[in-house]
C-alpha positions as CSV (number, residue, x, y, z in Angstrom):
1,M,0.0,0.0,0.0
2,S,1.3,3.4,-0.9
3,G,0.1,5.0,2.3
4,T,-2.2,7.6,0.7
5,L,-5.9,7.7,0.0
6,N,-8.0,10.3,-1.8
7,K,-11.6,9.2,-1.6
8,V,-14.8,11.1,-1.1
9,M,-18.3,9.6,-0.5
10,L,-21.3,12.0,-0.4
11,I,-25.1,11.7,-0.2
12,G,-26.8,15.0,-1.1
13,H,-29.2,16.9,-3.2
14,L,-28.5,18.6,-6.6
15,G,-28.4,22.3,-6.2
16,D,-28.9,22.9,-10.0
17,Q,-29.2,21.1,-13.3
18,V,-26.1,19.3,-14.7
19,K,-24.2,21.8,-16.9
20,M,-22.5,20.2,-19.9
21,H,-19.4,21.4,-21.7
22,Y,-18.4,19.6,-25.0
23,F,-14.8,19.6,-26.2
24,D,-14.9,17.5,-29.4
25,D,-16.8,14.6,-30.9
26,K,-16.0,12.3,-28.0
27,N,-15.3,14.2,-24.8
28,C,-17.5,16.2,-22.5
29,V,-17.6,17.3,-18.8
30,G,-20.7,17.7,-16.6
31,R,-20.7,19.8,-13.5
32,F,-23.3,20.4,-10.8
33,P,-23.4,21.6,-7.2
34,L,-24.3,19.1,-4.5
35,A,-25.7,20.1,-1.0
36,T,-25.0,18.1,2.1
37,N,-26.4,19.1,5.5
38,E,-25.3,18.7,9.1
39,T,-27.9,19.2,11.8
40,Y,-27.3,19.5,15.5
41,T,-29.0,21.1,18.6
42,N,-27.4,24.1,20.1
43,K,-26.9,23.3,23.8
44,Q,-27.2,26.9,25.0
45,T,-30.4,27.8,23.1
46,N,-31.8,24.3,22.5
47,E,-32.4,25.3,18.9
48,K,-32.0,22.9,16.0
49,V,-29.2,24.3,13.7
50,T,-28.6,23.1,10.1
51,N,-25.4,23.9,8.2
52,T,-25.3,23.3,4.5
53,E,-22.0,22.5,2.7
54,W,-21.8,22.9,-1.1
55,H,-19.6,20.6,-3.2
56,N,-18.6,21.0,-6.9
57,I,-19.1,17.7,-8.6
58,V,-17.4,17.0,-12.0
59,L,-18.2,14.0,-14.2
60,R,-16.7,13.0,-17.6
61,N,-18.0,11.7,-20.9
62,K,-20.7,8.9,-20.6
63,A,-21.2,9.4,-16.8
64,A,-21.9,13.1,-17.4
65,E,-24.4,12.4,-20.2
66,I,-26.2,9.9,-18.0
67,C,-26.5,12.4,-15.1
68,E,-27.6,15.2,-17.4
69,K,-30.4,12.9,-18.8
70,Y,-31.7,11.5,-15.5
71,L,-30.9,14.0,-12.7
72,S,-32.8,17.1,-11.9
73,K,-32.4,19.9,-9.3
74,G,-33.3,18.6,-5.9
75,D,-32.7,14.9,-6.7
76,R,-30.8,12.9,-4.1
77,V,-27.7,11.1,-5.2
78,Y,-24.8,9.1,-3.9
79,I,-21.4,10.3,-5.3
80,E,-18.1,8.6,-4.9
81,G,-14.9,10.1,-6.2
82,R,-11.7,12.0,-5.3
83,L,-10.7,15.5,-4.4
84,K,-9.0,17.7,-7.0
85,T,-7.9,21.3,-6.6
86,R,-7.5,23.4,-9.8
87,K,-5.6,26.7,-10.0
88,W,-6.9,29.4,-12.4
89,Q,-6.7,33.1,-12.9
90,D,-9.6,35.5,-12.6
91,D,-10.2,38.6,-14.8
92,K,-7.7,40.6,-12.8
93,G,-4.9,38.1,-13.1
94,N,-5.2,36.9,-9.5
95,D,-4.6,33.2,-8.8
96,R,-7.7,31.4,-7.7
97,Y,-8.3,27.9,-6.5
98,S,-11.3,25.6,-6.9
99,T,-11.7,22.2,-5.1
100,E,-13.9,19.7,-6.9
101,I,-15.0,16.1,-6.4
102,V,-14.1,14.2,-9.6
103,C,-16.9,11.6,-9.6
104,T,-15.8,7.9,-10.3
105,D,-19.1,6.3,-9.3
106,F,-22.7,7.4,-8.6
107,T,-26.1,6.0,-7.6
108,F,-29.4,7.8,-8.1
109,L,-31.4,7.8,-4.8
110,T,-34.5,9.7,-5.9
111,N,-36.9,7.4,-7.7
112,K,-39.1,8.6,-10.6
113,N,-42.2,9.0,-8.5
114,E,-40.5,11.3,-6.0
115,S,-38.9,13.3,-8.8
116,Q,-42.3,13.8,-10.5
117,M,-43.9,14.9,-7.2
118,Q,-41.1,17.5,-6.7
119,T,-41.5,19.0,-10.1
120,S,-45.3,19.2,-9.7
121,A,-45.1,21.0,-6.3
122,P,-46.6,24.4,-6.1
123,A,-44.3,27.4,-6.9
124,A,-44.8,28.7,-3.4
125,N,-42.4,26.0,-2.1
126,N,-39.6,27.4,-4.3
127,Q,-39.2,30.7,-2.5
128,N,-35.4,30.4,-2.3
129,D,-33.9,27.3,-3.9
130,N,-30.9,27.3,-1.6
131,D,-33.1,27.4,1.5
132,Q,-35.0,24.5,0.2
133,A,-31.8,22.4,0.0
134,A,-30.8,23.4,3.5
135,D,-34.1,22.0,4.9
136,L,-33.4,18.5,3.5
137,P,-32.1,15.9,5.9
138,F,-28.9,15.1,4.0
């Protein structure tokens, strides 16, 4: 064993549709934000507190196309992959860094019936899409 491990396992909800980028006839990349939640009770105030963490998920080629076809905003999904940090420059020439999860495996956890019920929900439930993700148990 080499003594190192770079592995990430997440269960969360899509924060947006899968965004596709095509490079040539064969290659493409899909990206989407994934929300995971941590809930605990504040011992001083006895209030329930929920913290949402956002993860940038990256998929390549066939995996990206499958996710684009079958996943929708709000769907629950299991993601397995590895961390990768990219360095890039913004418009002002400053170095910036982005940490992403490069997906190597995934499992859809929202079945079709749940997904259809979510999309047919009244518009009043969609006040703030980020707040909605924060209320979910994962």
